[in-house]
A tleap script that builds the chain and sets N, CA, C and O, in Angstrom:
source leaprc.protein.ff14SB
mol = sequence {
  NMET GLY ALA ILE GLU ARG ASN GLY TYR ILE
  PHE GLU PRO GLU TYR SER VAL ILE SER GLN
  ASP GLY ALA ILE HIE VAL TYR LYS GLU GLY
  LYS PHE VAL GLU GLU ILE LYS PHE GLU PHE
  GLN GLY LYS PHE PRO GLU HIE ASN GLN ILE
  GLU GLU LEU VAL ASN HIE TYR CYS ALA GLN
  PHE HIE CGLN
}
set mol.1.N position { 0.852 -1.162 0.000 }
set mol.1.CA position { 0.000 0.000 0.000 }
set mol.1.C position { 0.898 1.225 0.000 }
set mol.1.O position { 1.709 1.396 0.910 }
set mol.2.N position { 0.770 2.060 -0.983 }
set mol.2.CA position { 1.641 3.212 -1.094 }
set mol.2.C position { 1.016 4.479 -0.552 }
set mol.2.O position { -0.091 4.472 -0.013 }
set mol.3.N position { 1.746 5.557 -0.708 }
set mol.3.CA position { 1.291 6.857 -0.229 }
set mol.3.C position { 0.128 7.361 -1.077 }
set mol.3.O position { -0.004 7.025 -2.254 }
set mol.4.N position { -0.710 8.176 -0.442 }
set mol.4.CA position { -1.856 8.801 -1.104 }
set mol.4.C position { -1.645 10.306 -1.031 }
set mol.4.O position { -1.350 10.845 0.035 }
set mol.5.N position { -1.795 10.982 -2.164 }
set mol.5.CA position { -1.697 12.438 -2.198 }
set mol.5.C position { -3.089 13.015 -2.369 }
set mol.5.O position { -3.838 12.623 -3.264 }
set mol.6.N position { -3.427 13.970 -1.480 }
set mol.6.CA position { -4.744 14.589 -1.572 }
set mol.6.C position { -4.728 15.935 -0.868 }
set mol.6.O position { -4.200 16.060 0.237 }
set mol.7.N position { -5.306 16.939 -1.511 }
set mol.7.CA position { -5.460 18.289 -0.924 }
set mol.7.C position { -4.140 18.869 -0.408 }
set mol.7.O position { -4.123 19.564 0.609 }
set mol.8.N position { -3.053 18.590 -1.095 }
set mol.8.CA position { -1.757 19.113 -0.681 }
set mol.8.C position { -1.091 18.328 0.429 }
set mol.8.O position { -0.026 18.716 0.908 }
set mol.9.N position { -1.701 17.230 0.847 }
set mol.9.CA position { -1.157 16.381 1.897 }
set mol.9.C position { -0.692 15.061 1.302 }
set mol.9.O position { -1.187 14.623 0.263 }
set mol.10.N position { 0.258 14.442 1.968 }
set mol.10.CA position { 0.678 13.081 1.631 }
set mol.10.C position { 0.370 12.209 2.841 }
set mol.10.O position { 0.755 12.523 3.967 }
set mol.11.N position { -0.332 11.108 2.587 }
set mol.11.CA position { -0.738 10.174 3.628 }
set mol.11.C position { 0.021 8.868 3.410 }
set mol.11.O position { -0.130 8.226 2.370 }
set mol.12.N position { 0.827 8.478 4.379 }
set mol.12.CA position { 1.628 7.260 4.280 }
set mol.12.C position { 1.167 6.239 5.313 }
set mol.12.O position { 1.470 6.373 6.499 }
set mol.13.N position { 0.429 5.211 4.865 }
set mol.13.CA position { -0.045 4.193 5.806 }
set mol.13.C position { 1.038 3.171 6.159 }
set mol.13.O position { 1.894 2.833 5.341 }
set mol.14.N position { 0.971 2.696 7.393 }
set mol.14.CA position { 1.790 1.567 7.827 }
set mol.14.C position { 0.964 0.788 8.828 }
set mol.14.O position { 0.086 1.343 9.489 }
set mol.15.N position { 1.247 -0.505 8.938 }
set mol.15.CA position { 0.427 -1.331 9.826 }
set mol.15.C position { 1.191 -2.550 10.307 }
set mol.15.O position { 2.210 -2.939 9.737 }
set mol.16.N position { 0.663 -3.146 11.388 }
set mol.16.CA position { 1.223 -4.358 11.959 }
set mol.16.C position { 0.165 -5.451 11.946 }
set mol.16.O position { -0.899 -5.299 12.545 }
set mol.17.N position { 0.454 -6.540 11.270 }
set mol.17.CA position { -0.474 -7.667 11.217 }
set mol.17.C position { -0.575 -8.317 12.599 }
set mol.17.O position { -1.652 -8.759 12.999 }
set mol.18.N position { 0.520 -8.375 13.313 }
set mol.18.CA position { 0.546 -9.025 14.626 }
set mol.18.C position { -0.362 -8.296 15.619 }
set mol.18.O position { -1.144 -8.935 16.323 }
set mol.19.N position { -0.266 -6.979 15.680 }
set mol.19.CA position { -1.075 -6.242 16.654 }
set mol.19.C position { -2.401 -5.755 16.081 }
set mol.19.O position { -3.218 -5.189 16.808 }
set mol.20.N position { -2.625 -5.971 14.777 }
set mol.20.CA position { -3.878 -5.611 14.112 }
set mol.20.C position { -4.199 -4.124 14.236 }
set mol.20.O position { -5.357 -3.742 14.401 }
set mol.21.N position { -3.161 -3.286 14.156 }
set mol.21.CA position { -3.388 -1.852 14.154 }
set mol.21.C position { -2.432 -1.184 13.179 }
set mol.21.O position { -1.485 -1.791 12.677 }
set mol.22.N position { -2.711 0.066 12.935 }
set mol.22.CA position { -1.876 0.788 11.998 }
set mol.22.C position { -1.986 2.274 12.223 }
set mol.22.O position { -2.675 2.741 13.129 }
set mol.23.N position { -1.288 3.011 11.375 }
set mol.23.CA position { -1.305 4.465 11.442 }
set mol.23.C position { -1.093 5.021 10.047 }
set mol.23.O position { -0.428 4.419 9.204 }
set mol.24.N position { -1.667 6.167 9.834 }
set mol.24.CA position { -1.425 6.903 8.599 }
set mol.24.C position { -0.682 8.160 9.007 }
set mol.24.O position { -1.202 8.976 9.768 }
set mol.25.N position { 0.529 8.317 8.503 }
set mol.25.CA position { 1.315 9.507 8.800 }
set mol.25.C position { 0.969 10.567 7.761 }
set mol.25.O position { 1.009 10.317 6.556 }
set mol.26.N position { 0.629 11.753 8.254 }
set mol.26.CA position { 0.196 12.855 7.401 }
set mol.26.C position { 1.330 13.865 7.289 }
set mol.26.O position { 1.893 14.303 8.293 }
set mol.27.N position { 1.655 14.229 6.046 }
set mol.27.CA position { 2.704 15.209 5.775 }
set mol.27.C position { 2.163 16.319 4.886 }
set mol.27.O position { 1.309 16.085 4.031 }
set mol.28.N position { 2.664 17.516 5.095 }
set mol.28.CA position { 2.354 18.640 4.213 }
set mol.28.C position { 3.658 19.365 3.950 }
set mol.28.O position { 4.373 19.742 4.878 }
set mol.29.N position { 3.958 19.555 2.681 }
set mol.29.CA position { 5.198 20.210 2.253 }
set mol.29.C position { 6.421 19.556 2.886 }
set mol.29.O position { 7.377 20.230 3.270 }
set mol.30.N position { 6.369 18.219 2.987 }
set mol.30.CA position { 7.493 17.454 3.495 }
set mol.30.C position { 7.618 17.418 5.010 }
set mol.30.O position { 8.532 16.785 5.539 }
set mol.31.N position { 6.710 18.091 5.717 }
set mol.31.CA position { 6.775 18.126 7.176 }
set mol.31.C position { 5.659 17.276 7.779 }
set mol.31.O position { 4.519 17.298 7.316 }
set mol.32.N position { 6.013 16.536 8.809 }
set mol.32.CA position { 5.051 15.701 9.511 }
set mol.32.C position { 4.007 16.584 10.178 }
set mol.32.O position { 4.345 17.554 10.856 }
set mol.33.N position { 2.712 16.237 9.980 }
set mol.33.CA position { 1.614 16.995 10.568 }
set mol.33.C position { 1.018 16.238 11.753 }
set mol.33.O position { 0.927 16.770 12.859 }
set mol.34.N position { 0.613 14.990 11.506 }
set mol.34.CA position { 0.047 14.179 12.581 }
set mol.34.C position { -0.075 12.724 12.155 }
set mol.34.O position { 0.232 12.357 11.020 }
set mol.35.N position { -0.530 11.908 13.094 }
set mol.35.CA position { -0.693 10.477 12.874 }
set mol.35.C position { -2.158 10.108 13.116 }
set mol.35.O position { -2.746 10.482 14.131 }
set mol.36.N position { -2.729 9.375 12.178 }
set mol.36.CA position { -4.099 8.884 12.304 }
set mol.36.C position { -3.996 7.392 12.612 }
set mol.36.O position { -3.535 6.612 11.779 }
set mol.37.N position { -4.425 7.000 13.808 }
set mol.37.CA position { -4.340 5.586 14.202 }
set mol.37.C position { -5.625 4.865 13.821 }
set mol.37.O position { -6.700 5.465 13.796 }
set mol.38.N position { -5.505 3.571 13.526 }
set mol.38.CA position { -6.675 2.765 13.199 }
set mol.38.C position { -6.411 1.304 13.533 }
set mol.38.O position { -5.272 0.882 13.731 }
set mol.39.N position { -7.508 0.545 13.590 }
set mol.39.CA position { -7.428 -0.906 13.809 }
set mol.39.C position { -8.054 -1.602 12.607 }
set mol.39.O position { -8.859 -1.012 11.885 }
set mol.40.N position { -7.680 -2.856 12.400 }
set mol.40.CA position { -8.243 -3.628 11.296 }
set mol.40.C position { -8.271 -5.095 11.677 }
set mol.40.O position { -7.683 -5.504 12.678 }
set mol.41.N position { -8.959 -5.874 10.870 }
set mol.41.CA position { -9.006 -7.318 11.061 }
set mol.41.C position { -8.499 -7.984 9.788 }
set mol.41.O position { -8.640 -7.440 8.693 }
set mol.42.N position { -7.914 -9.153 9.939 }
set mol.42.CA position { -7.415 -9.889 8.788 }
set mol.42.C position { -5.925 -9.734 8.617 }
set mol.42.O position { -5.216 -9.320 9.534 }
set mol.43.N position { -5.451 -10.075 7.414 }
set mol.43.CA position { -4.014 -10.036 7.138 }
set mol.43.C position { -3.497 -8.642 6.839 }
set mol.43.O position { -2.299 -8.386 6.969 }
set mol.44.N position { -4.375 -7.739 6.441 }
set mol.44.CA position { -3.979 -6.368 6.144 }
set mol.44.C position { -5.224 -5.490 6.107 }
set mol.44.O position { -6.329 -5.996 5.910 }
set mol.45.N position { -5.060 -4.171 6.296 }
set mol.45.CA position { -6.230 -3.291 6.225 }
set mol.45.C position { -6.732 -3.209 4.781 }
set mol.45.O position { -5.946 -3.265 3.835 }
set mol.46.N position { -8.035 -3.078 4.628 }
set mol.46.CA position { -8.593 -2.949 3.290 }
set mol.46.C position { -8.287 -1.554 2.755 }
set mol.46.O position { -8.273 -0.572 3.497 }
set mol.47.N position { -8.044 -1.495 1.451 }
set mol.47.CA position { -7.740 -0.206 0.816 }
set mol.47.C position { -8.877 0.787 1.050 }
set mol.47.O position { -8.629 1.976 1.253 }
set mol.48.N position { -10.116 0.309 1.022 }
set mol.48.CA position { -11.263 1.189 1.247 }
set mol.48.C position { -11.224 1.810 2.642 }
set mol.48.O position { -11.630 2.959 2.815 }
set mol.49.N position { -10.746 1.073 3.627 }
set mol.49.CA position { -10.652 1.603 4.988 }
set mol.49.C position { -9.665 2.771 5.026 }
set mol.49.O position { -9.940 3.797 5.649 }
set mol.50.N position { -8.533 2.619 4.370 }
set mol.50.CA position { -7.527 3.678 4.322 }
set mol.50.C position { -8.095 4.898 3.600 }
set mol.50.O position { -7.960 6.025 4.076 }
set mol.51.N position { -8.729 4.671 2.452 }
set mol.51.CA position { -9.330 5.769 1.676 }
set mol.51.C position { -10.372 6.513 2.505 }
set mol.51.O position { -10.440 7.742 2.465 }
set mol.52.N position { -11.173 5.780 3.247 }
set mol.52.CA position { -12.208 6.386 4.082 }
set mol.52.C position { -11.594 7.289 5.153 }
set mol.52.O position { -12.085 8.392 5.395 }
set mol.53.N position { -10.532 6.825 5.787 }
set mol.53.CA position { -9.853 7.627 6.800 }
set mol.53.C position { -9.250 8.898 6.200 }
set mol.53.O position { -9.335 9.970 6.800 }
set mol.54.N position { -8.647 8.782 5.032 }
set mol.54.CA position { -8.071 9.938 4.347 }
set mol.54.C position { -9.177 10.915 3.956 }
set mol.54.O position { -9.048 12.120 4.175 }
set mol.55.N position { -10.260 10.403 3.382 }
set mol.55.CA position { -11.378 11.276 2.991 }
set mol.55.C position { -11.944 12.008 4.200 }
set mol.55.O position { -12.212 13.208 4.140 }
set mol.56.N position { -12.123 11.281 5.295 }
set mol.56.CA position { -12.657 11.895 6.513 }
set mol.56.C position { -11.721 13.002 7.008 }
set mol.56.O position { -12.172 14.084 7.382 }
set mol.57.N position { -10.439 12.725 7.008 }
set mol.57.CA position { -9.450 13.712 7.454 }
set mol.57.C position { -9.545 14.974 6.608 }
set mol.57.O position { -9.584 16.083 7.141 }
set mol.58.N position { -9.583 14.806 5.303 }
set mol.58.CA position { -9.643 15.962 4.393 }
set mol.58.C position { -10.941 16.738 4.558 }
set mol.58.O position { -10.930 17.969 4.561 }
set mol.59.N position { -12.056 16.034 4.695 }
set mol.59.CA position { -13.363 16.683 4.782 }
set mol.59.C position { -13.569 17.398 6.123 }
set mol.59.O position { -14.135 18.490 6.162 }
set mol.60.N position { -13.122 16.800 7.192 }
set mol.60.CA position { -13.413 17.336 8.519 }
set mol.60.C position { -12.444 18.434 8.974 }
set mol.60.O position { -12.856 19.385 9.640 }
set mol.61.N position { -11.203 18.312 8.631 }
set mol.61.CA position { -10.212 19.190 9.241 }
set mol.61.C position { -9.487 20.133 8.301 }
set mol.61.O position { -8.920 21.130 8.747 }
set mol.62.N position { -9.494 19.840 7.012 }
set mol.62.CA position { -8.628 20.636 6.124 }
set mol.62.C position { -9.291 20.882 4.785 }
set mol.62.O position { -8.779 20.460 3.748 }
set mol.63.N position { -10.429 21.562 4.800 }
set mol.63.CA position { -11.115 21.832 3.527 }
set mol.63.C position { -10.504 23.050 2.876 }
set mol.63.O position { -10.932 23.452 1.794 }
savepdb mol mol.pdb
quit
């Protein structure tokens, strides 16, 4: 799963299968902004789950 670019931000997901959690690191202009934590089930998070978190972040906090 690679980085997602949206609204001037870069979202870089990472996750742990063992602990069933992950984080999306948010960057703007190359600088770290914040971390969005999430949980998932299965061998890896679904792409739709990541997209939903990114969309929510963009819609709620940075229009």
